[in-house]
Structures are given as structure tokens and as C-alpha cells.
TISELUM-590143 format. One record per residue (C-alpha): residue number from 1; x negated, y negated, z. Coordinates in nm, 3 decimals. Layout:
N
R  num        x        y        z
R  NUM        X        Y        Z
...
! end
This chain:
312
R  num        x        y        z
R    1  -13.010   -8.721    7.785
R    2  -12.987   -8.590    8.141
R    3  -12.691   -8.492    8.357
R    4  -12.732   -8.824    8.538
R    5  -12.699   -9.011    8.209
R    6  -12.392   -8.805    8.127
R    7  -12.226   -8.919    8.451
R    8  -12.308   -9.280    8.362
R    9  -12.115   -9.242    8.035
R   10  -11.791   -9.170    8.220
R   11  -11.570   -9.470    8.294
R   12  -11.427   -9.476    8.644
R   13  -11.065   -9.511    8.749
R   14  -11.020   -9.798    8.997
R   15  -10.832   -9.669    9.300
R   16  -10.779   -9.766    9.662
R   17  -10.638   -9.608    9.976
R   18  -10.394   -9.770   10.219
R   19  -10.303   -9.626   10.559
R   20   -9.950   -9.731   10.657
R   21   -9.847   -9.755   11.024
R   22  -10.140   -9.575   11.178
R   23  -10.082   -9.448   11.529
R   24  -10.379   -9.211   11.540
R   25  -10.681   -9.347   11.729
R   26  -10.947   -9.567   11.569
R   27  -11.206   -9.286   11.531
R   28  -10.971   -9.108   11.286
R   29  -10.954   -9.418   11.068
R   30  -11.332   -9.456   11.093
R   31  -11.379   -9.098   10.969
R   32  -11.141   -9.162   10.679
R   33  -11.333   -9.474   10.574
R   34  -11.666   -9.293   10.598
R   35  -11.543   -8.990   10.402
R   36  -11.473   -9.182   10.083
R   37  -11.769   -9.419   10.096
R   38  -11.723   -9.786   10.017
R   39  -11.833   -9.836    9.658
R   40  -11.554   -9.664    9.459
R   41  -11.257   -9.622    9.694
R   42  -11.173   -9.893    9.944
R   43  -10.973   -9.789   10.252
R   44  -10.753  -10.047   10.427
R   45  -10.459  -10.047   10.669
R   46  -10.108  -10.191   10.661
R   47   -9.841  -10.212   10.930
R   48   -9.469  -10.230   10.853
R   49   -9.272  -10.529   10.973
R   50   -8.979  -10.399   11.178
R   51   -8.754  -10.691   11.081
R   52   -8.761  -10.664   10.703
R   53   -8.952  -10.348   10.624
R   54   -9.223  -10.530   10.431
R   55   -9.585  -10.429   10.456
R   56   -9.850  -10.666   10.582
R   57  -10.221  -10.612   10.642
R   58  -10.301  -10.464   10.980
R   59  -10.478  -10.703   11.214
R   60  -10.796  -10.498   11.221
R   61  -10.803  -10.458   10.841
R   62  -10.706  -10.804   10.720
R   63  -11.065  -10.920   10.687
R   64  -11.165  -10.603   10.502
R   65  -10.873  -10.636   10.261
R   66  -10.954  -10.997   10.186
R   67  -11.325  -10.933   10.136
R   68  -11.250  -10.647    9.897
R   69  -11.011  -10.861    9.692
R   70  -10.730  -10.608    9.741
R   71  -10.381  -10.741    9.672
R   72  -10.095  -10.706    9.918
R   73   -9.941  -10.412    9.733
R   74   -9.559  -10.442    9.704
R   75   -9.479  -10.108    9.863
R   76   -9.112  -10.013    9.855
R   77   -8.945   -9.752   10.073
R   78   -8.714   -9.632    9.793
R   79   -9.004   -9.586    9.553
R   80   -9.202   -9.387    9.811
R   81   -8.900   -9.175    9.901
R   82   -8.843   -9.079    9.537
R   83   -9.212   -9.009    9.466
R   84   -9.273   -8.633    9.437
R   85   -9.633   -8.667    9.560
R   86   -9.556   -8.876    9.872
R   87   -9.439   -8.711   10.199
R   88   -9.188   -8.981   10.297
R   89   -8.809   -8.958   10.328
R   90   -8.722   -9.257   10.545
R   91   -8.501   -9.555   10.466
R   92   -8.750   -9.821   10.576
R   93   -9.126   -9.854   10.557
R   94   -9.115   -9.888   10.934
R   95   -9.010   -9.519   10.938
R   96   -9.350   -9.417   10.801
R   97   -9.622   -9.307   11.043
R   98   -9.984   -9.225   10.960
R   99   -9.899   -9.226   10.589
R  100  -10.200   -9.243   10.356
R  101  -10.131   -9.374   10.005
R  102  -10.356   -9.357    9.698
R  103  -10.303   -9.650    9.463
R  104  -10.421   -9.757    9.120
R  105  -10.348  -10.126    9.096
R  106   -9.993  -10.161    9.232
R  107   -9.894   -9.806    9.135
R  108   -9.867   -9.539    9.404
R  109  -10.030   -9.222    9.270
R  110  -10.005   -8.993    9.570
R  111   -9.954   -8.978    9.943
R  112  -10.060   -8.756   10.231
R  113  -10.045   -8.774   10.609
R  114  -10.349   -8.831   10.826
R  115  -10.277   -8.488   10.975
R  116  -10.305   -8.325   10.630
R  117  -10.631   -8.506   10.563
R  118  -10.757   -8.408   10.905
R  119  -10.688   -8.037   10.845
R  120  -10.847   -8.048   10.498
R  121  -11.156   -8.259   10.557
R  122  -11.167   -8.506   10.848
R  123  -11.186   -8.245   11.125
R  124  -11.375   -7.983   10.923
R  125  -11.742   -7.891   10.958
R  126  -11.938   -7.777   10.652
R  127  -12.060   -7.475   10.853
R  128  -11.710   -7.327   10.819
R  129  -11.775   -7.286   10.444
R  130  -12.142   -7.190   10.471
R  131  -12.070   -6.908   10.717
R  132  -11.749   -6.802   10.545
R  133  -11.527   -6.882   10.843
R  134  -11.302   -7.079   10.608
R  135  -11.240   -6.891   10.283
R  136  -11.144   -7.069    9.959
R  137  -10.791   -6.932    9.988
R  138  -10.748   -7.119   10.316
R  139  -10.813   -7.454   10.150
R  140  -10.521   -7.683   10.069
R  141  -10.624   -8.014    9.917
R  142  -10.392   -8.307    9.998
R  143  -10.272   -8.500    9.696
R  144  -10.467   -8.809    9.804
R  145  -10.788   -8.613    9.745
R  146  -10.686   -8.442    9.422
R  147  -10.563   -8.779    9.299
R  148  -10.919   -8.912    9.309
R  149  -11.012   -8.724    8.992
R  150  -11.198   -8.939    8.736
R  151  -11.311   -9.183    9.009
R  152  -11.690   -9.217    8.983
R  153  -11.836   -9.209    9.335
R  154  -12.158   -9.253    9.528
R  155  -12.167   -9.046    9.848
R  156  -12.437   -9.011   10.110
R  157  -12.554   -8.714   10.311
R  158  -12.679   -8.690   10.668
R  159  -12.811   -8.896   10.845
R  160  -12.666   -9.186   10.643
R  161  -12.320   -9.027   10.672
R  162  -12.178   -8.733   10.861
R  163  -11.871   -8.708   10.638
R  164  -11.928   -8.799   10.274
R  165  -12.114   -8.489   10.156
R  166  -11.831   -8.277   10.295
R  167  -11.606   -8.422   10.025
R  168  -11.835   -8.266    9.761
R  169  -11.833   -7.933    9.945
R  170  -11.454   -7.937    9.973
R  171  -11.400   -8.012    9.605
R  172  -11.652   -7.742    9.512
R  173  -11.458   -7.488    9.718
R  174  -11.134   -7.601    9.553
R  175  -11.282   -7.532    9.209
R  176  -11.407   -7.191    9.322
R  177  -11.059   -7.118    9.458
R  178  -10.920   -7.219    9.117
R  179  -11.146   -6.966    8.943
R  180  -11.044   -6.694    9.191
R  181  -10.676   -6.768    9.130
R  182  -10.729   -6.758    8.752
R  183  -10.895   -6.415    8.764
R  184  -11.086   -6.488    8.445
R  185  -11.258   -6.764    8.254
R  186  -11.607   -6.900    8.321
R  187  -11.748   -7.069    8.629
R  188  -12.079   -7.256    8.610
R  189  -12.232   -7.362    8.944
R  190  -12.563   -7.524    9.041
R  191  -12.736   -7.474    9.374
R  192  -13.060   -7.675    9.340
R  193  -13.235   -7.374    9.495
R  194  -13.107   -7.029    9.400
R  195  -13.218   -6.895    9.739
R  196  -12.919   -7.072    9.893
R  197  -12.702   -6.785    9.773
R  198  -12.898   -6.553    9.999
R  199  -12.915   -6.800   10.289
R  200  -12.545   -6.898   10.295
R  201  -12.335   -6.590   10.371
R  202  -12.004   -6.760   10.303
R  203  -12.116   -6.886    9.963
R  204  -12.251   -6.544    9.865
R  205  -11.918   -6.381    9.959
R  206  -11.729   -6.626    9.737
R  207  -11.942   -6.539    9.432
R  208  -11.918   -6.167    9.501
R  209  -11.540   -6.207    9.499
R  210  -11.550   -6.409    9.179
R  211  -11.746   -6.137    9.001
R  212  -11.514   -5.867    9.133
R  213  -11.216   -6.073    9.019
R  214  -11.324   -6.087    8.656
R  215  -11.473   -6.438    8.644
R  216  -11.783   -6.485    8.426
R  217  -12.011   -6.664    8.675
R  218  -12.325   -6.855    8.570
R  219  -12.556   -6.983    8.845
R  220  -12.824   -7.251    8.806
R  221  -13.116   -7.369    9.018
R  222  -13.487   -7.352    9.093
R  223  -13.578   -6.979    9.085
R  224  -13.741   -6.972    9.429
R  225  -13.562   -6.653    9.534
R  226  -13.281   -6.563    9.292
R  227  -13.000   -6.352    9.442
R  228  -13.004   -5.981    9.378
R  229  -12.714   -5.740    9.337
R  230  -12.482   -6.018    9.221
R  231  -12.276   -5.976    8.904
R  232  -12.359   -6.317    8.759
R  233  -12.584   -6.470    8.494
R  234  -12.874   -6.651    8.661
R  235  -13.037   -6.956    8.498
R  236  -13.357   -7.095    8.647
R  237  -13.554   -7.411    8.578
R  238  -13.750   -7.691    8.741
R  239  -13.640   -7.999    8.548
R  240  -13.437   -8.270    8.723
R  241  -13.119   -8.117    8.582
R  242  -13.190   -7.809    8.795
R  243  -13.340   -7.976    9.102
R  244  -13.109   -8.277    9.138
R  245  -12.768   -8.165    9.009
R  246  -12.458   -8.041    9.185
R  247  -12.196   -7.908    8.950
R  248  -11.909   -7.660    8.967
R  249  -11.730   -7.625    8.634
R  250  -11.439   -7.392    8.564
R  251  -11.333   -7.323    8.205
R  252  -11.012   -7.115    8.179
R  253  -10.996   -6.827    7.930
R  254  -10.830   -7.046    7.667
R  255  -11.070   -7.336    7.716
R  256  -11.008   -7.682    7.868
R  257  -10.663   -7.825    7.806
R  258  -10.428   -8.095    7.927
R  259  -10.145   -7.911    8.103
R  260   -9.824   -8.008    8.278
R  261   -9.828   -7.822    8.609
R  262   -9.642   -7.847    8.938
R  263   -9.957   -7.818    9.151
R  264  -10.319   -7.921    9.112
R  265  -10.423   -7.559    9.158
R  266  -10.208   -7.455    8.860
R  267  -10.344   -7.751    8.665
R  268  -10.699   -7.626    8.720
R  269  -10.614   -7.260    8.659
R  270  -10.458   -7.332    8.322
R  271  -10.651   -7.638    8.208
R  272  -10.986   -7.632    8.388
R  273  -11.153   -7.854    8.646
R  274  -11.510   -7.972    8.709
R  275  -11.731   -8.152    8.959
R  276  -12.057   -8.310    8.845
R  277  -12.286   -8.504    9.079
R  278  -12.653   -8.599    9.059
R  279  -12.887   -8.682    9.349
R  280  -13.016   -9.025    9.246
R  281  -13.231   -9.063    9.558
R  282  -13.274   -8.844    9.867
R  283  -12.930   -8.755   10.007
R  284  -12.743   -8.993    9.774
R  285  -12.503   -8.833    9.522
R  286  -12.353   -9.008    9.220
R  287  -12.084   -8.827    9.027
R  288  -11.725   -8.754    8.936
R  289  -11.474   -8.472    8.938
R  290  -11.213   -8.426    8.669
R  291  -10.934   -8.226    8.506
R  292  -10.980   -8.416    8.179
R  293  -11.040   -8.165    7.893
R  294  -11.271   -8.398    7.698
R  295  -11.493   -8.451    8.002
R  296  -11.486   -8.080    8.079
R  297  -11.600   -7.998    7.725
R  298  -11.878   -8.259    7.742
R  299  -12.011   -8.123    8.073
R  300  -11.991   -7.760    7.962
R  301  -12.153   -7.835    7.626
R  302  -12.448   -8.009    7.795
R  303  -12.501   -7.727    8.045
R  304  -12.487   -7.456    7.776
R  305  -12.731   -7.641    7.550
R  306  -12.983   -7.754    7.809
R  307  -12.971   -7.526    8.115
R  308  -12.945   -7.178    7.968
R  309  -13.298   -7.064    8.061
R  310  -13.287   -6.719    8.228
R  311  -13.429   -6.713    8.582
R  312  -13.765   -6.547    8.605
! end
């Protein structure tokens, strides 16, 4: 088995995103659609009817909604107002503005504003992480993004997409922030080429901080130029698991567990969190990220058994 085959064994949650009463310009909606791809998470729009507060498809999204087979979700203002993970406190759906909802079937899982998504990912450049301009502690993931755990995705890098790969980078940084906040446990991260840790100043700083903070870091990749002076265990190889994988896996000191936590950061700190993606063709990534303890154990077990070769 390979890491790619492991991803294929994971069933995917079926989720969709609805933007309610968008007033931001069209390019913002276009970036949102591009960020999540179009194979796993469908993004549509709805506009509230001022007369009865119901939600109908937006004119520019009606065709998309119909072609995707997405139902006209029975959104209710009272339900949204009482939902802990939805930033809405109005009396009518018409009171909502630029509200982004994550749904599974007819159930609302989470909500964020377009502004929150813009600050976290839509208006962010990956260079901010590579250079260290944005540190992991500065990252706040909106609940619409964290609510996409266990959704199997296919995302594309540049030039096919300017946005989708950034979602992988953002989730990776969230997991690294989780390990920093835990101050212990084990973090396993792949880099395809180990020389990236020397080339990307911001990434190197993160792993220096992890080592200083008591995290047992294990790094994986082709040993073209392994980092020096870094308190981490380096694993090198040239199989497809090394060359084509992108994983960041945090195991807390007590091991993976299902926990009841107020925030997703606390959930990861105490129960663990992982991202696993495989490059199935150039610049195309297929994978999943998860808090599920069974999936975490399966990913960790595979990495420990098959990628533990020391870098030469």
C-alpha cells in the first residue's frame, strides 16, 4: 500500500457552501469558489427575500445550483441565531450580509463571514508563510474551513489555480500552530525535498520553535540537502511516498483521542489533527484533513512503518 491508496480508503463527508446575501464584489466570490475547488465542495449563492425572509437562489448562481443538484436548503433565521458556530444574531435572514454557511445535507455545520475568510485565506499570499511574515500564532481559521475536516478533496496548484494550494498551506500552518500550543507530542511533516527547510526561512523558523518548545519533530523528504542544526529527526527516501506526499500529522502526548473542546485549536491540542495529501499528477493534490482518532492512528502507523529511513 502507498499513502495515495491510504487516502482512497477514507470515505468523504459530503458538504457544500452557501453564501447568503453577498454584497462584496464578484471577484471575492470567484476567489471563494476557486479556493475550494469544484469536485468535493460546491459553492453557491442565496439571496434573502425581504418580504418573507426565505432564501432563494441568487440570480447568478441559480444555474450552478441546479446543475450541481443542490437542494434549496430550508435555512431558518432562528436556527442560525442559536447556532454557536454561526456569526448571526438577526431576526430575519434578510439581516444577514456576506454570511458563508457550511452545510451537510440540510444541516448547518458552521458559518463565517466573507471578511473572516478573506483575512484567513482569500486575501493571503503563500509568501507570507514562506518568508515568516505571518507566524502560525497569527493564524485564525474560520469555522467554515475547520468544518471541512474529513472531506476528501482534489486541489490544483499554479497555473491551474492561484488559490487552491493555499488551502493546504493554511491547514498545514494550523496543525503546526496546534503543536506549538501543545508544547509536546509528536509532529510528522513531509516536504518532498528536505532542502525546502533551508530555502524557506519562515518554515525553518517554525520548526526551530517547535523543537525549542518540546515537540518531537520528524521530517520527511528526498535527502537532497537535509537541514543542519535543527533539533528534529530527519527521514530521507526516494519512493513516491517521499516525493509525492504532503502530510502534517500531530499526535498529542496521550495519543489521538476524540475530545469535546470549545475551539478547534483545543480539539487538535488534546486530540490530534492531521493533513494527508498526495500529488496524483503534476500540481494536482488529492487528500483529506481530519481530527478523527482512527484516521490519525492509521496515518501515523503507516508513516512509522514505511517512512522511517534515516536521511543520509
